[in-house]
N, C-alpha and C positions, 0 to 999 in steps of 0.2 A: 679628700679634695687634693688634687695634684698641685704642685707649686705653681705651674703655669696658670691654673684656674684661679689660684689665690691672687696672682698678679693682675689678672683680668678683672677680678672683683675689686681690687684696690683701685685700679684706674677708672672703673665704672663709677665708683663713689667720688673720685676726683672730678669726673665730668659733671655729675649732678650737683656737686658742690657749688658750681658756678651757674648751673642752669636752674634746677629745682622747679618748684611750683608753689603757688600760694603767695601770700604777702610776706616779703622778707622782713624779719624783725631785726636781725643784726648779722653782720659778717665782719670777721676780724682775722688778721694774720699778725702774729708776734714773731719776731726774730730775736733770739737771745744769744749773746756772745759771752763766752766765759773763759777764764784762765785760772790755773791753780798751781800751787807749789806744795810738794809733799815730801816728807822724809820718813822712810821706813827702815827699821833695823833688821827686817827679815822679808825681802822681796819675793822669796821662793816658798814662804810658809814651810820652812824646813828646820829640822833640829841640827843635823850634821852639816848641811850645806847652807848655813846661815850667812846671808850677804846683805849689806846695807847699801842704800843708794838715795839720791835725791831725784825726784821725778817732777817734770814739768808737764802739765796737761793743758792742751788747747781744745776747746769744744764749742760747738754751735748747735742750736736747736731751733726748729721752725714749728710753730703751733698754729694751726688754722682752725677756725671755729665758724660754724654756720648754724644759725638758729632761725628756722622758719616756722610757719604756722602749725604744721603737722609733724615736723621731724627736726632733729638736731644731728649735726655731723661734726666730729672732731678728728683731725688728722695731725699727727705729731711725727716728726722725724729729726734725727740728730746724729752726730758722730763726735768722737773725741780721739785725740792722738796723744799718746804718752811718750815723752822723751826721757830715757834713763841716762843720767850723766855718766855713770861709770860702767854701765852694761848696755851699750847701744845695740847689741845684737838682739835684745828683746823689746826694742821700740815697737809699738803696735798701734793699730787703728781699730777702734770699736764703733760699730754702727747699730742703730736701732730705729724702729718705726712702729707706729701703732695707729689703729683706726677704730673709732667708736661711732656707731650709727644707731640712733634711737628714733622709733616711729610710733606715733600715737594712733592705734587702730580706732579706738573710741575713748570715751572718758575713763573707762576702767581697764582697758586692755592695751598692752604695749609690746613692741618688738625691739630687741636690742641685739646688735651684731658687733662683736669685737674681734680684732686680730692684732697680735703682737709679734713682731719679728726682731730678732737680735743676732748679730754676729759679733763675737768677742774672742779675744785672746788675753786672758787675765786670770787672776786667782778667783776661784769660786767663793762667793760670800760665805762667811762662817755660819750665818743663819740658815743657809741652804745646803751646805756641803756635808753636813752630818759627820764630819771628822774622818771621812774615808778618802779624801782626795787632797794631795799636796801639790806644790809646784805651780806652774802657769799652764793653763789649759785653753785650747782653741775649740770653739764649737759654734754651731748655728742652731737656733731654736725658733720655732714658730708655734703659736697657740691661736687657734681659731675657735670661737665660741659664740654661736647664736643662741638666743634665749627668748621665749615668748611668755608673757604673763597675761592670762586671760581672766578677766573679772566676771564672775557670774552675778554677783551683787556688789554693793558697796563694801561689804565686809568679807566676802568669801571669794577667793581667786585660786587659780591653778597655774603653776609655773612648769614649763617644759623646756629642758635644756639639752644641749649637745656640746661636746668639746672634742677637738682633735689637736693633739700636740705632736710635733716632730722635733726630735733632738738628735743632731748629727755631729759626730766628732771623730777625728782620725787619731786622737791621742790614746796611748795605751792605758792611761789611768781612767778613761771614761768609756762607757758603753753607749752605743747609739740605740735609739728606741723610738717607737711611735705609739701613741695612745689614742683610743677612742672611748668616749664616755657619754652615756645618755641617762637622763633622770627626769623625775617629776616630783612636784611638791605641792601640797595643799596648804594655803595660807588663810588665817582668820585674823582680821584686823579689828581692834577695839580700843577703847580708852581705859587705862588701868585706874586703880584707886588714887593715883597721883595726878589724874587728869591728863596724862601724857599719851600720845599716840603710840600704840603698841601692837604687836602681833605674835602669834604662835604658829608653828608649822609642823607638818609631818611629811616626810619624803622618802624616796628610794632612788639610789644611783647604781648603775652597773658600769664597770670599767674593765677594759682589756688593754694591757700594755705588752707589746712585743719587742723583745731585745734581739739585736742582730747576733746570730750564732749562739743565743742562750735561751733560757726558758721564757715562755709566756706566763704572765701573771694576770689572773682575773680577780676582780674585786666587787663585792656587794656591800652596799651601805644602806642601812635603815636609820634614819635620823629624825630627831624631834628636837625642837628648841624654840627660842625666842629670838626674833630677828632684829629688834630695835632696843627698846628700853624696858627693863623689868620693873625697876622702881626708881623714882627720882624724888628727892625731898629737899626742902629748903629749911635750914636750921640756923640757930645762933645769930639772929639778926642783931647787929650791934650798931647803935647810933653814936657816931663820934660827935665831939663838941661842935664841929663845924657843919654838922647836918648830913654828913655822908653816911650811907648805909653799907655795911659790910655783910655780904650774903654768902653762905656756905652751901654748896650743892653736893649731894651724894648720888651717884648713878651706878646701878648695876645694869650691864648691857651685854648683848650678844651671847647669851647663854645657850649652850647646845649640848645634847648628849646623843650618841650614835653607836650603833652596833656595826662593826665591819668584819667581813670575812674575806680573806685573800687566799687564792688557790694558785699554787705553782704547778704548771702543767707537767706531766711526765715527759722526760726527754733524755737525750744522750749528752753528757758533758763534752763540750767541744775540745777540751784540753786533755782530759784523762780517758775519754771513751767509756766511762762508767755510766750505767743506766741510773737515772734519778727518778724515784717514785713520786707520784702525786702527793702534794703536801697541802694541808689546810691550816690556816692561822686565823683565829677568831679573837676578838677583843671588844671590850666596851670602852668607848672614849668619851671625852668631855672637853668643852672649851667654855670659858667664862671670862668676862672682863668687868673690873670694878674701877671706878674713877671718882675722885674727890676734888672739887673745886673750892678752894678756900675763899677766893675773891676773883676779880677780873684779872689779876696779875699772877696768881699762883694756882697750879693744878698738879694733881698726882694721879697716876693710874697703875694698875697691875693686871696682867693677863696671864692666865694659866691654860695650858693645853696638854691633853694626854691622848695619844692615838697610836695605832699600828698602821704602817703605810709602806710605800715604796717611793723612790724618787726616779728622776728621768735617766740617770746615768749609772746606777748600780742595781743589779737584778736580785737583790736580797731584801727580804722583808725585815723591817726594823720596828722596835717599840720606841716611843718618843715621849718624853716629858719635858715641857718647856715652861719657863717663867720669864716674863718680860716686865720690868719695873721701870717707870719713867717719872721724872719730876721736871716741871717747867716753871720758869719765873721770868716775867717781864720786868726788867730794870726800869725801863721807861717805855714810851709808845713805839720805840724803834729798835730796842735791844732786847734779845731773848736769850736766856741761858737754859740749856737742857742737860739733864743727867739721866743716863740710860744704862740699865743693867740687864744683860741677856744671859740666861743660864739654860742649858739643855743637857739632858742625859739620854744617850742613845744606845740601844742594845740590838745588834743584828742577830737574826735567828740562824742557827746552823753553822756559824763560822767562829763562834766564841770571840766575838768582837763587841767591845763596849767602849764608850768614851764619854767624857765630860767636856763640854764646850762652854767657854766663858768669854763675854765681851763687855768691857766697861767703856762707856763713851761720855765725853764732856764736850758740849758744843755751844758756841756763842755766835749768834748772827746779829748783824746790824744793818738796817735799811737807811742808807744815806739819803736816798730819794725813793720814789715809787719804782724807779727803773734800775737803780744802782744798789746792789746788795753785796755784803761781804760776810763770809763765814769762816771762823777759826775753830778747829776741832782737834781733840786728842783721843786716840783709841788704843786700848790694850786688849789683845786677844790671847787667850790661853787654851790650848787643846791638849788633853791627856787621853790617850787611846791605848788599849791593850787588845792585841789580836795575834794572828799567826802570819802577819805580813801581807795579807791579801790587799791589793790595790795600792800598795806603797812602793815607791821607788827604792832601789837598793841602798841609796845614800841615806834613806830615812829609817832603815831597819836597825834597831838596837836590841841585841839579844840579852835577855835578863831572866835567868832561872827558867830557861826553856821556852819563854814566851817572847813575843815581839812587842816592844813598847814604842809607839809612834807618838811624839809630842812636840809641840813647838810653842814659843812665846814670841809675840810680835808687838812692837810699839810703833805707832804712826802719829805724826803731827801734820796737819794739812791747813792750808790757807786757800780759800776760793773766792773769786770775784766774778760777778755776773752782771751783765748790762742788757736791758731790753731795749731794742731799737724801736 
């Protein structure tokens, strides 16, 4: 779908947002204003070019909701502007918009259309960049994804999906690409032995990603898993003297295993002119989540994922192992503390590139009112990478025993305030 067609689709949904049909159940528009102050000791995510600065952020967000008898529509848009006190040359504006449309065909069949658009000039998030990109990067991305779930019975349904992603960047560190993906999935819903709603599924996806001036990569996925809750149990009921019950909950959820094959098309390297033969990469992946709720105030979760994949801006296949551990504690009804640990080990195929990414987060949020919220956070990011210097700026290349070692450490402290009008 062309960019102009996407804009027409976006404005079409804006029109039916106010027109629609059927009995209106609810319509709401929220405007959220925010401001933040942040200190970072490494604004370029670099080892040799390490610079610190104080950053002031002003942002606004508009959320529009429409809930009618047969469909729901949500439109979100927003932007933020960053002021760098000591480096005004990199002040930047980031904008984003999203649309989600849900339509109930009948009691068991549903249509969902989503579109997400982003314009940014910023560091790529450590959870996404896989350790191959440093510095500040400018890009535009758009993801369009319609999906239909058709129910044959109350328990058996089929899901047909399509996704189109455009990633465009002029920066030397990022590759531009677009992706088309289609797939289908068969679901079976039931109640497990814990009497919880559950389902299992079996599916297949085909993907083709085309990079500008580089190889095309095709992907085949065969996946099977559990989409909701595998097991849930209540244990250790403790009655306090004042009659209150403390209940512990254990949940295994979101388990999935899949077989993925990625094929790099034969091509001519745009830089060296050397012919590159067709390559196949196959792997068995898995994803699972475990959570434990001690009581209404305290919870803990751990998620593990193993897969072989590609991302939007680097045309190499990588193997990926990730662990995300989080713990949350409500001090009272308005104050929440969160501790988060993110670890990932990434190894790229064919370029002798591997890295370990770590992120440690401590966050505290407080709701003064339903509309006024404050968040204080500290983040520590550590990246250790070894390769031959591909995708790294020259200031980040450190030669050690014939290899290139790109690494950086970054501390960030931030304070955010938001108010819903």
